[in-house]
C-alpha positions in Angstrom: 26.1 -7.5 -11.3 26.8 -9.8 -8.7 27.8 -7.8 -6.1 24.3 -5.8 -6.5 22.4 -8.5 -6.2 23.8 -9.4 -2.6 23.2 -6.2 -1.7 19.6 -6.6 -2.7 18.9 -10.1 -1.0 20.6 -8.4 2.0 18.0 -5.8 2.0 15.2 -7.6 0.8 16.2 -9.8 4.5 16.5 -7.1 6.5 12.7 -5.3 5.7 11.6 -8.9 6.0 12.3 -8.5 9.2 11.0 -5.7 9.9 7.7 -6.2 8.2 7.4 -9.9 10.6 8.3 -7.6 13.7 5.7 -5.1 13.0 2.2 -4.6 14.7 -0.8 -2.8 13.4 -3.3 -2.0 15.6 -7.2 -0.8 14.3 -9.7 0.2 16.3 -13.7 -0.2 14.6 -17.2 1.4 16.3 -15.9 3.9 17.8 -13.2 1.8 19.6 -15.3 -0.5 21.1 -13.4 -3.4 19.6 -9.9 -2.7 19.1 -7.5 -5.9 16.8 -4.0 -5.9 17.2 -1.8 -8.0 13.4 1.6 -8.9 13.3 3.3 -8.2 10.1 3.0 -12.1 9.8 -0.4 -11.5 8.9 -1.8 -13.0 12.6 -4.2 -11.9 14.9 -2.2 -11.0 17.7 -5.0 -9.9 20.0 -8.6 -8.7 20.3 -10.1 -6.4 22.7 -13.9 -6.1 23.2 -15.6 -3.1 24.9 -17.8 -4.2 28.1 -20.5 -2.4 26.4 -21.1 -4.2 23.0 -21.2 -7.7 25.2 -24.0 -6.3 27.7 -26.1 -4.4 24.6 -26.6 -8.5 23.7 -26.5 -7.9 20.3 -24.6 -10.9 18.8 -24.7 -9.8 15.3 -23.2 -6.9 15.8 -20.4 -8.0 17.7 -19.4 -10.3 14.9 -19.6 -7.9 12.4 -17.1 -5.0 14.6 -14.5 -8.1 15.2 -14.6 -9.4 11.5 -14.5 -5.6 10.8 -11.5 -4.9 13.2 -9.5 -8.0 12.0 -9.9 -7.0 8.2 -8.7 -3.4 8.8 -5.9 -4.6 10.4 -5.5 -7.1 7.8 -5.2 -4.6 5.6 -2.8 -1.9 7.1 -0.1 -4.7 7.7 -0.6 -5.4 3.8 -0.4 -2.0 2.7 2.6 -1.6 5.1 4.4 -4.4 3.6 4.1 -3.8 0.3 4.9 0.0 0.6 8.0 -1.6 2.6 9.0 -3.5 -0.3 8.1 -1.0 -3.2 10.8 1.0 -2.0 13.4 -2.2 -2.4 11.8 -2.9 -5.8 11.2 0.2 -7.2 7.9 -0.3 -7.2 8.5 -3.3 -9.4 5.8 -6.3 -8.8 8.2 -9.3 -8.5 6.1 -12.6 -8.3 6.2 -13.8 -4.2 7.7 -10.9 -2.6 3.9 -9.5 -1.4 
């Protein structure tokens, strides 16, 4: 039993490290706004096409930024959940994800 717990801990640590090193890209508005989100659920970068800026539509630009960031976060969470689900056999363990 102890050996299984140690193996589980080792695998969990490995998966958590993989998740932290993960970078997810999202794109909205036909690629005019792109966001890069880490596995730590942090925004790493955002790219906005000059065409969007030149349009002068501030509200649309803000909406596209929010959508790109939210999509990136959602993708990162989904990937992290899938990786952890493989380790836990689909069990929902509080505090893991």
